[in-house]
C-alpha positions as CSV (number, residue, x, y, z in Angstrom):
1,M,-60.7,94.9,-169.3
2,V,-58.7,97.3,-167.2
3,S,-55.4,98.7,-168.5
4,G,-52.6,97.8,-166.0
5,M,-53.0,96.9,-162.3
6,R,-55.2,99.4,-160.5
7,L,-56.5,99.7,-157.0
8,I,-59.5,101.1,-155.2
9,G,-60.5,100.8,-151.5
10,L,-63.9,100.4,-149.8
11,A,-64.3,102.2,-146.5
12,G,-67.2,102.6,-144.1
13,W,-68.3,101.9,-140.6
14,S,-69.0,98.4,-139.5
15,G,-72.5,97.3,-140.6
16,A,-72.5,99.7,-143.6
17,G,-72.5,96.7,-146.1
18,K,-68.9,96.7,-147.5
19,T,-68.7,93.0,-147.8
20,N,-72.2,92.6,-149.1
21,L,-71.5,95.3,-151.8
22,L,-68.2,93.6,-152.7
23,V,-69.8,90.2,-153.1
24,R,-72.4,91.8,-155.5
25,A,-69.8,93.9,-157.4
26,I,-67.2,91.2,-158.1
27,P,-69.4,89.1,-160.4
28,V,-70.3,92.3,-162.4
29,L,-66.6,93.1,-162.8
30,V,-65.7,89.6,-163.8
31,A,-68.5,89.6,-166.3
32,R,-66.9,92.7,-167.8
33,G,-63.6,90.8,-168.2
34,V,-61.9,92.3,-165.1
35,K,-59.6,90.0,-163.2
36,V,-60.2,91.0,-159.5
37,A,-58.1,90.5,-156.4
38,T,-59.2,91.6,-152.9
39,I,-57.5,92.4,-149.6
40,K,-59.7,92.4,-146.5
41,H,-58.5,93.8,-143.2
42,A,-59.8,91.9,-140.2
43,H,-59.9,93.5,-136.7
44,H,-59.9,90.1,-134.9
45,D,-58.4,86.7,-134.8
46,F,-59.5,84.6,-137.8
47,D,-58.9,81.2,-139.3
48,T,-59.0,80.2,-143.0
49,D,-59.8,76.6,-142.2
50,L,-61.4,74.6,-139.5
51,P,-60.0,72.8,-136.5
52,G,-59.2,69.2,-137.5
53,K,-58.0,70.2,-141.0
54,D,-54.3,69.5,-141.6
55,S,-53.3,73.1,-142.4
56,Y,-55.0,74.3,-139.1
57,E,-53.2,71.5,-137.2
58,H,-49.8,72.4,-138.8
59,R,-50.2,76.0,-137.8
60,R,-51.5,75.2,-134.3
61,A,-48.5,72.9,-133.8
62,G,-46.2,75.8,-134.4
63,A,-45.5,76.2,-138.1
64,S,-45.0,79.9,-138.9
65,E,-46.2,79.5,-142.4
66,V,-48.5,76.9,-144.1
67,L,-49.1,76.6,-147.8
68,V,-51.9,74.4,-149.0
69,S,-52.2,73.5,-152.6
70,S,-54.6,71.4,-154.8
71,G,-55.5,71.2,-158.4
72,R,-58.0,74.0,-157.9
73,R,-56.4,76.5,-155.6
74,W,-53.6,77.3,-153.2
75,A,-53.6,79.3,-150.0
76,Q,-50.8,80.6,-147.8
77,V,-51.2,81.3,-144.1
78,H,-48.5,83.2,-142.2
79,E,-48.8,83.1,-138.5
80,L,-47.5,86.4,-137.0
81,R,-46.9,85.2,-133.4
82,D,-45.0,88.1,-131.9
83,E,-44.3,89.9,-135.2
84,E,-45.9,93.2,-136.2
85,E,-49.0,93.1,-138.5
86,A,-48.0,93.3,-142.1
87,T,-48.5,96.7,-143.7
88,L,-50.9,97.2,-146.6
89,G,-47.9,97.9,-148.8
90,Q,-46.3,94.6,-147.8
91,L,-49.5,92.8,-148.5
92,L,-50.0,94.5,-151.9
93,Q,-46.5,93.2,-152.9
94,R,-47.8,89.7,-152.5
95,I,-50.8,90.1,-154.8
96,S,-50.6,88.2,-158.1
97,P,-51.0,90.2,-161.3
98,C,-54.6,91.2,-162.0
99,D,-56.6,94.1,-163.4
100,L,-58.2,95.5,-160.2
101,I,-57.3,95.2,-156.5
102,I,-60.2,96.0,-154.2
103,V,-59.1,96.7,-150.6
104,E,-61.8,96.4,-148.0
105,G,-61.0,98.2,-144.7
106,Y,-57.8,100.0,-144.1
107,K,-59.8,103.2,-143.9
108,R,-56.9,105.2,-142.5
109,E,-54.5,104.3,-145.2
110,P,-53.7,106.9,-147.9
111,I,-55.3,105.1,-150.7
112,P,-58.3,106.2,-152.8
113,K,-61.5,104.8,-151.4
114,I,-65.2,104.6,-152.1
115,E,-67.2,105.3,-148.9
116,V,-69.9,102.7,-148.3
117,H,-72.6,104.5,-146.3
118,R,-75.9,103.2,-145.1
119,A,-78.3,105.7,-143.5
120,G,-79.8,103.1,-141.3
121,N,-76.5,102.3,-139.7
122,G,-76.8,105.5,-137.7
123,R,-73.2,106.6,-138.2
124,P,-72.0,109.9,-139.8
125,P,-70.5,109.9,-143.2
126,I,-66.7,109.6,-143.4
127,H,-66.1,111.7,-146.6
128,P,-66.4,115.2,-145.2
129,L,-63.2,114.6,-143.1
130,D,-61.3,112.2,-145.3
131,T,-59.7,113.5,-148.5
132,T,-58.9,110.0,-149.7
133,I,-62.6,109.3,-150.3
134,V,-63.0,109.7,-154.1
135,G,-66.6,108.4,-154.4
136,I,-69.6,107.3,-152.3
137,A,-71.9,104.3,-152.6
138,S,-74.9,105.1,-150.4
139,D,-78.7,104.7,-150.0
140,V,-79.0,108.5,-149.5
141,A,-77.9,111.4,-151.7
142,F,-74.9,113.7,-150.8
143,P,-75.5,116.5,-153.3
144,T,-72.8,118.8,-151.7
145,S,-70.1,116.2,-151.4
146,G,-68.2,117.3,-154.6
147,I,-67.5,113.6,-155.5
148,P,-69.4,111.0,-157.4
149,V,-72.3,109.3,-155.5
150,V,-74.0,106.1,-156.7
151,D,-76.8,104.0,-155.3
152,L,-75.4,101.5,-152.9
153,N,-77.9,98.9,-154.2
154,D,-77.0,99.3,-157.9
155,A,-74.0,96.9,-158.5
156,E,-73.6,98.1,-162.1
157,A,-73.3,101.7,-160.9
158,V,-70.9,100.8,-158.1
159,T,-68.6,98.8,-160.4
160,G,-68.6,101.7,-162.9
161,L,-67.5,104.0,-160.1
162,M,-64.8,101.6,-159.0
163,L,-63.4,101.5,-162.5
164,D,-63.7,105.2,-162.9
165,V,-61.8,106.2,-159.7
166,A,-59.3,103.4,-159.3
167,V,-55.7,104.4,-159.6
168,S,-52.5,102.7,-160.7
169,F,-51.0,100.1,-158.5
170,E,-47.6,101.9,-158.7
171,D,-49.2,105.2,-157.6
172,V,-50.6,103.5,-154.5
173,L,-47.3,101.8,-153.6
174,G,-45.7,105.3,-153.9
175,R,-48.1,106.6,-151.3
176,L,-47.5,103.9,-148.8
């Protein structure tokens, strides 16, 4: 169990495997008794349900916000229309209490992040030019990085790194 709400980001180029890593890490964290919440930044239009579903039709008809609830889950969709995109700070304020918030994307935000780097992706590492990178999950070694490096394919090591370098929720809100 983690003490107090904490946060860590995952950053990396498209195709590095951030989502795949997160999907493998979350069950390990949950098995350790960590209540996890995630925030994912999308660079494109997306839908949370399919055309023909009531919530989709409500939103398409013009509702600015749709909340769907059942005995198993609830979801809230806020349609921006001509409004500005919500800031990470605004989104964090909406997260329910948990132990660890993992933010995927938002690589330019001043939050502590683990770089997800895959050599086969053909992109240069981010950490040499980004002081918010506090750890690296990679399939190659970075012996001169000066920060912890774990094997990208070792979910146990990655979750250990997440827990080691995550910072308090309040500290992150203070940075934003």
